[in-house]
Z-matrix of the N, CA and C atoms (Angstrom, degrees):
N
C 1 1.441
C 2 1.515 1 109.05
N 3 1.308 2 114.38 1 137.20
C 4 1.455 3 120.53 2 -178.71
C 5 1.518 4 109.28 3 -141.46
N 6 1.326 5 116.82 4 137.27
C 7 1.454 6 120.63 5 173.90
C 8 1.511 7 107.80 6 -82.32
N 9 1.310 8 117.05 7 121.10
C 10 1.454 9 120.05 8 -179.95
C 11 1.520 10 110.33 9 -82.17
N 12 1.300 11 116.58 10 -57.50
C 13 1.459 12 119.71 11 -175.21
C 14 1.520 13 110.45 12 -162.52
N 15 1.304 14 115.18 13 172.33
C 16 1.460 15 122.24 14 172.32
C 17 1.520 16 107.71 15 -112.80
N 18 1.331 17 116.58 16 128.42
C 19 1.464 18 122.68 17 -179.94
C 20 1.517 19 109.82 18 -115.64
N 21 1.315 20 115.56 19 162.95
C 22 1.465 21 123.48 20 173.28
C 23 1.529 22 111.60 21 51.91
N 24 1.318 23 116.25 22 49.41
C 25 1.461 24 121.17 23 -179.79
C 26 1.522 25 108.84 24 -79.17
N 27 1.334 26 115.83 25 121.90
C 28 1.458 27 122.03 26 -178.57
C 29 1.521 28 107.88 27 -128.15
N 30 1.333 29 115.86 28 127.99
C 31 1.460 30 120.11 29 179.48
C 32 1.521 31 109.63 30 -86.24
N 33 1.326 32 116.19 31 134.79
C 34 1.466 33 122.03 32 176.08
C 35 1.525 34 108.23 33 -90.17
N 36 1.308 35 116.06 34 142.04
C 37 1.462 36 120.62 35 177.00
C 38 1.521 37 109.51 36 -84.21
N 39 1.330 38 115.57 37 118.06
C 40 1.457 39 121.27 38 175.20
C 41 1.526 40 107.31 39 -131.30
N 42 1.334 41 118.15 40 153.08
C 43 1.468 42 120.68 41 -173.54
C 44 1.529 43 115.06 42 -80.01
N 45 1.317 44 119.45 43 2.35
C 46 1.461 45 121.36 44 -179.05
C 47 1.522 46 110.17 45 -92.88
N 48 1.329 47 116.77 46 127.14
C 49 1.462 48 120.81 47 -177.31
C 50 1.525 49 112.52 48 -76.45
N 51 1.315 50 118.31 49 -23.23
C 52 1.453 51 121.18 50 -175.51
C 53 1.529 52 113.58 51 -94.71
N 54 1.339 53 117.52 52 -0.30
C 55 1.462 54 120.88 53 179.86
C 56 1.521 55 109.86 54 -129.34
N 57 1.329 56 115.39 55 133.50
C 58 1.465 57 121.47 56 174.00
C 59 1.525 58 107.99 57 -118.84
N 60 1.323 59 115.83 58 132.62
C 61 1.461 60 121.94 59 -178.13
C 62 1.524 61 109.00 60 -118.95
N 63 1.327 62 115.83 61 136.85
C 64 1.464 63 122.45 62 -176.65
C 65 1.525 64 110.71 63 -133.25
N 66 1.331 65 115.92 64 152.37
C 67 1.458 66 124.31 65 166.26
C 68 1.517 67 106.61 66 -111.51
N 69 1.338 68 116.55 67 144.34
C 70 1.468 69 119.57 68 -178.80
C 71 1.520 70 110.00 69 -158.18
N 72 1.316 71 114.91 70 170.37
C 73 1.457 72 123.51 71 172.57
C 74 1.522 73 107.38 72 -113.09
N 75 1.327 74 117.18 73 121.86
C 76 1.463 75 121.54 74 175.72
C 77 1.521 76 107.60 75 -91.25
N 78 1.327 77 116.27 76 125.27
C 79 1.459 78 121.59 77 177.14
C 80 1.520 79 106.69 78 -97.00
N 81 1.341 80 116.66 79 117.27
C 82 1.460 81 123.36 80 -174.28
C 83 1.515 82 110.12 81 -113.90
N 84 1.321 83 115.95 82 148.62
C 85 1.452 84 120.99 83 178.71
C 86 1.520 85 108.05 84 -127.66
N 87 1.322 86 117.27 85 114.40
C 88 1.460 87 122.25 86 178.68
C 89 1.508 88 111.15 87 -102.31
N 90 1.323 89 115.62 88 157.03
C 91 1.465 90 120.01 89 -179.05
C 92 1.521 91 111.50 90 -62.87
N 93 1.325 92 116.88 91 -46.59
C 94 1.465 93 120.85 92 -176.03
C 95 1.518 94 113.41 93 -100.30
N 96 1.341 95 117.40 94 -21.97
C 97 1.463 96 119.72 95 -173.15
C 98 1.511 97 113.70 96 -96.93
N 99 1.312 98 119.24 97 -12.73
C 100 1.454 99 121.13 98 -177.41
C 101 1.516 100 111.09 99 77.45
N 102 1.328 101 116.01 100 -158.85
C 103 1.462 102 120.99 101 -176.84
C 104 1.524 103 110.64 102 -84.76
N 105 1.335 104 115.63 103 136.74
C 106 1.462 105 120.83 104 176.71
C 107 1.515 106 109.06 105 -143.40
N 108 1.335 107 115.67 106 163.12
C 109 1.462 108 122.58 107 179.92
C 110 1.521 109 109.34 108 -117.63
N 111 1.329 110 114.24 109 147.51
C 112 1.454 111 120.54 110 -179.93
C 113 1.528 112 108.15 111 -140.90
N 114 1.326 113 117.32 112 127.46
C 115 1.466 114 121.42 113 178.76
C 116 1.524 115 109.12 114 -77.45
N 117 1.341 116 115.75 115 130.74
C 118 1.461 117 120.62 116 179.09
C 119 1.524 118 110.09 117 -132.03
N 120 1.315 119 114.87 118 162.62
C 121 1.458 120 122.83 119 171.43
C 122 1.523 121 105.31 120 -131.74
N 123 1.345 122 117.49 121 134.91
C 124 1.457 123 119.09 122 -179.92
C 125 1.518 124 110.89 123 -139.07
N 126 1.338 125 114.00 124 153.11
C 127 1.460 126 123.03 125 179.30
C 128 1.520 127 108.45 126 -120.12
N 129 1.316 128 115.38 127 143.42
C 130 1.456 129 121.82 128 169.05
C 131 1.515 130 105.73 129 -120.21
N 132 1.328 131 115.52 130 115.20
C 133 1.460 132 120.68 131 -175.98
C 134 1.527 133 109.44 132 -118.20
N 135 1.320 134 115.49 133 128.78
C 136 1.457 135 121.07 134 176.93
C 137 1.525 136 108.02 135 -93.18
N 138 1.328 137 116.26 136 121.98
C 139 1.463 138 121.46 137 -176.84
C 140 1.521 139 110.16 138 -84.37
N 141 1.326 140 118.57 139 164.81
C 142 1.466 141 121.37 140 178.00
C 143 1.533 142 113.36 141 -62.49
N 144 1.333 143 117.07 142 -20.09
C 145 1.460 144 120.44 143 179.93
C 146 1.531 145 112.82 144 -86.35
N 147 1.315 146 117.31 145 -0.30
C 148 1.457 147 121.26 146 176.99
C 149 1.519 148 114.96 147 93.33
N 150 1.313 149 117.87 148 1.09
C 151 1.455 150 120.48 149 177.11
C 152 1.522 151 109.37 150 -91.87
N 153 1.306 152 116.21 151 169.15
C 154 1.465 153 119.44 152 176.01
C 155 1.518 154 108.97 153 -123.64
N 156 1.309 155 114.64 154 142.18
C 157 1.456 156 122.25 155 177.50
C 158 1.520 157 108.36 156 -114.76
N 159 1.318 158 115.70 157 135.15
C 160 1.458 159 121.69 158 179.80
C 161 1.523 160 107.81 159 -115.69
N 162 1.321 161 116.68 160 124.01
C 163 1.466 162 123.07 161 177.39
C 164 1.518 163 108.36 162 -117.49
N 165 1.332 164 116.29 163 133.56
C 166 1.466 165 122.13 164 -178.77
C 167 1.524 166 108.49 165 -120.94
N 168 1.334 167 116.02 166 134.06
C 169 1.460 168 122.61 167 175.41
C 170 1.530 169 108.20 168 -124.89
N 171 1.311 170 115.69 169 140.64
C 172 1.468 171 121.22 170 179.77
C 173 1.515 172 109.81 171 -97.64
N 174 1.324 173 117.16 172 126.46
C 175 1.465 174 121.76 173 172.97
C 176 1.524 175 109.77 174 -81.79
N 177 1.321 176 116.79 175 -35.01
C 178 1.467 177 123.42 176 174.60
C 179 1.518 178 107.22 177 -114.61
N 180 1.311 179 117.49 178 129.98
C 181 1.461 180 119.74 179 -179.68
C 182 1.533 181 109.55 180 -72.79
N 183 1.322 182 117.67 181 121.67
C 184 1.468 183 119.94 182 179.92
C 185 1.525 184 111.10 183 -77.02
N 186 1.317 185 115.69 184 160.72
C 187 1.466 186 120.75 185 178.63
C 188 1.532 187 109.96 186 -96.93
N 189 1.309 188 116.83 187 37.64
C 190 1.457 189 123.76 188 -179.53
C 191 1.525 190 108.53 189 -124.78
N 192 1.327 191 118.19 190 159.64
C 193 1.479 192 119.78 191 172.74
C 194 1.527 193 109.90 192 -61.40
N 195 1.324 194 116.92 193 131.13
C 196 1.461 195 121.12 194 -170.41
C 197 1.527 196 114.31 195 -72.95
N 198 1.322 197 118.97 196 -41.43
C 199 1.463 198 119.58 197 -175.10
C 200 1.530 199 113.32 198 -62.91
N 201 1.338 200 120.10 199 -48.52
C 202 1.469 201 118.27 200 176.70
C 203 1.530 202 112.13 201 -64.33
N 204 1.330 203 116.59 202 -34.91
C 205 1.455 204 120.44 203 179.56
C 206 1.527 205 110.94 204 -66.21
N 207 1.337 206 117.65 205 -44.07
C 208 1.468 207 121.28 206 177.48
C 209 1.525 208 111.02 207 -60.54
N 210 1.322 209 116.84 208 -42.84
C 211 1.464 210 120.84 209 179.96
C 212 1.522 211 110.79 210 -61.32
N 213 1.333 212 117.31 211 -46.42
C 214 1.460 213 120.96 212 -179.94
C 215 1.520 214 111.80 213 -65.48
N 216 1.325 215 117.39 214 -40.25
C 217 1.461 216 120.33 215 179.16
C 218 1.526 217 111.29 216 -64.92
N 219 1.326 218 116.95 217 -42.86
C 220 1.464 219 120.23 218 179.10
C 221 1.523 220 111.29 219 -63.46
N 222 1.333 221 117.75 220 -39.67
C 223 1.458 222 120.82 221 177.29
C 224 1.528 223 110.77 222 -64.74
N 225 1.316 224 116.93 223 -42.32
C 226 1.468 225 121.11 224 -179.84
C 227 1.531 226 110.66 225 -65.74
N 228 1.323 227 117.13 226 -41.92
C 229 1.470 228 121.26 227 178.92
C 230 1.520 229 109.99 228 -64.85
N 231 1.338 230 117.81 229 -41.57
C 232 1.470 231 121.36 230 177.86
C 233 1.527 232 110.78 231 -62.61
N 234 1.332 233 117.51 232 -39.56
C 235 1.464 234 120.99 233 177.35
C 236 1.521 235 111.32 234 -64.19
N 237 1.337 236 117.27 235 -45.03
C 238 1.464 237 120.81 236 179.05
C 239 1.518 238 111.29 237 -63.08
N 240 1.335 239 116.57 238 -38.06
C 241 1.466 240 120.26 239 179.39
C 242 1.530 241 110.58 240 -68.11
N 243 1.320 242 117.21 241 -41.12
C 244 1.467 243 121.48 242 178.70
C 245 1.525 244 111.80 243 -64.07
N 246 1.334 245 116.43 244 -37.20
C 247 1.477 246 121.69 245 179.14
C 248 1.511 247 112.30 246 -74.21
N 249 1.338 248 117.08 247 -18.47
C 250 1.464 249 120.81 248 -175.53
C 251 1.509 250 112.53 249 80.54
N 252 1.326 251 117.39 250 24.46
C 253 1.472 252 122.34 251 -176.89
C 254 1.523 253 113.80 252 -87.62
N 255 1.320 254 117.91 253 -9.50
C 256 1.470 255 119.51 254 179.76
C 257 1.528 256 109.95 255 -84.35
N 258 1.358 257 116.15 256 143.60
C 259 1.471 258 118.78 257 179.67
C 260 1.517 259 112.70 258 -68.38
């Protein structure tokens, strides 16, 4: 299983300056299942110590093992945030 990309990324308006919340579609590619989509919601929160925490929630339960999928999604979200590609 591999996370290909995140599509349809939409930022939600919330009144907290240190937290950004997004809705997106994760496009996943499995060895036996082919390409599938999964609706997710994720937060990027900047802590007082200067680090950032990324939390991912699934709106649709994927048919993949969750721990490796969460790790890959968090890495991909961190890369997009570092590049400045998130809205």
